[in-house]
N, C-alpha and C positions, 0 to 999 in steps of 0.2 A: 504493500500500500504506500510505503514511503516514496519510492520512485514515481509512482503515479501522481501523488500529491505534488512532488517536486516539478514534474513536467507541466502540471496544470498551473502551478504557481508562476511559471514563466510566461504563461499565455495572457493575452489581454482579451478578456471576454467580449469587450465592446468593439475592438478594432480588428480582431482576427476574422478574415473572410470565411475560413473553414471552421465549422463547429467543433469544439474540443471533445475528446472522448467522454469527459465528465462535465456535466453542467455546473454552472456557478453555484446553484443551490445545493447540488449534490456534494460539492467540495465543502461548502459551509456546514452541511450536516455531518460529514465525515469528521471535520475538524472539531465540531462540538462534541461528538461522541468520543473522540480520542481524548479530549480534555476531561470529559466526565469520567472515563475509565481510569485515566491517570490519577485523578483526584480521589478515587475510591480506595481508601487505604485497606479495605477488606479484600480487595482483589489480590491475586497472587503477585508476588514481587516481580516475577519474570514478565507477567502480562503488563504490569505498569511500566516496566523498563522498556519493553518493546513498543508500547503505546507512545511513550515519549520519543523514542528513536524514530518512529514513523512521523509523528506530528511535526518535528522540527524541519522536515523537508519542505514545509510551507510555513514560514516563520510567523508567529503571533506573539503578542506582548507577554502573555502569561508564561511563555516557555523560559524566559530569562531567569525568573525566580526559581522555576522548577529545576533548571540545570544547576544553578548556584547551590540549591539545597542538596541536590544529588551529589555534587562534588564535595561540598563541605562536610557532609555526613560521615565521610571517611570509610564507608563500607565499600569493599573492593568492587563488587558488581555494579554498584551505583556510580562509582568513580569511572568505571569503564563506559557506562552509559553516558555520563556527563561529558566525557572527552569525545565520544562519538558525536554527541549533539553539538559540541563546540566547533566542529568542522563546518556546521551549517549556520550557527547563530553567533554573531559577533559580540565582542565585549569581554572576552575571556583570555586575552593575550597572556596576562600574568599567570593564570592557572595552567595554560598550555606549556609555557616555558618551565614553570615549576615542576610539572610532571615529567620533564625530561630526566630529572634526577631520581625518579622513582625506580627502585630496583626490580619491580615487577615488569617483566618484558612485555606483557600484554598492555599494561597501562602506558609504558613507554611507546609502544607501537601506536596506540590510539592517539597519543599526544603528537607524534610525528605526523600522522595523517591529518589531524586537526590543524596543525601548523600549515600544511600544504593547502588545505581547504580555505583557510583564512588568508593565504598569501602573506604569511607572517615573516617579514624581512629579518626581524631580529632573531629568528630561529635558524637562519642560514648557516652561521658558524657551526651549529650543532649538526645540522643536516649534512653539510659538506664533510665534517669530520667522520661521519658514519660512512659516507661514500668513499672516502679515502682510506679508511681502515680495513685492511684485508681480513681482520678478525671479527668484523661486525657480523653478528648472527644473521642468518638468512632472512628471517621474517622482518627484522629491523631494517635490513638492507633494502628489501622490496619496498617497505614503507617509505624509506628515505628517497628512493628513486621516484616513487609516485609523488612525494611532497615536493621534490625539486621541480617538477613540471608546474606546480602551482606557484611556488615562490619566484621562480624564474630569475634568479640572480645571474649576472653576466658570466659567472664561472660555471653555471649549470651545464651548458652543452658540452663543454670540455670534460666535465666529470662524468657525464652520462654516456658519451660515445663509446668508451671501452666496454660497457656492458652490452652493447649490441652484438658482440661476438660471444656472449656467454653461452655455455652448453646448457645452462638452466633456462628453459623456455619461459618460465614465469618472469625471471629477471630480465631476459632479453625483451619480452613483450612490454614490461613495465617501462624499460628505458625507451623503447620505440614510441610508446604512447606519450611519455613525458616530453620527448623531443618534438613530437608532432604538435603537442599543445603549445610549446614555446614558439614553434614556427608559425602556427596559426595566429598567435597573439601579435607577433611582429610582422606578419603578412609578407614573409620573404619567400621568394621563389628561386628557381635554379639560375635565373639570369640576373639576380640581384647581386651586386658586389658584396653586400653584407652577408650573403649566404654562407661565406666562410666562417662566420660566427658559429655555425653548427658543425 
């Protein structure tokens, strides 16, 4: 449901000539139900977590406090959910950077992905150090490669290109997608002089 809400959130219901898969009223109903389920403390924790993770794909005001509470509560599973949500909801740069030092690899991974989602420039030194370190655990490396495509520091292409030849298909695909994202942003083509940047 999250990706569906995200795609609808990007559409303009008034100006788009093609009718969206979900009507505006349907989206509003879904968002209202998600908020109600999340607020129901008698619901299973996993249901509430997944509800919040879906809801943030179409940002609403109430989500900021929900994410803050999830993170500050200190419970591992809720911290993971909070960091996932921070990828989509802005205003949590300090918490994302703070989570880089968390010894839990899953929390660290979600923080890296959140940094990429928020295009967090201050996270680049940490992301680049992971890309350069041959001892970086695989899951953190994949996350760092993905985040590099979002942050798009000028050093990113040079650090990503070596991964295009990786025998690990997931690593190679992540590098290819991040480089493509950077290229789309800068609008460079094969005939552009700046194409050597990549």
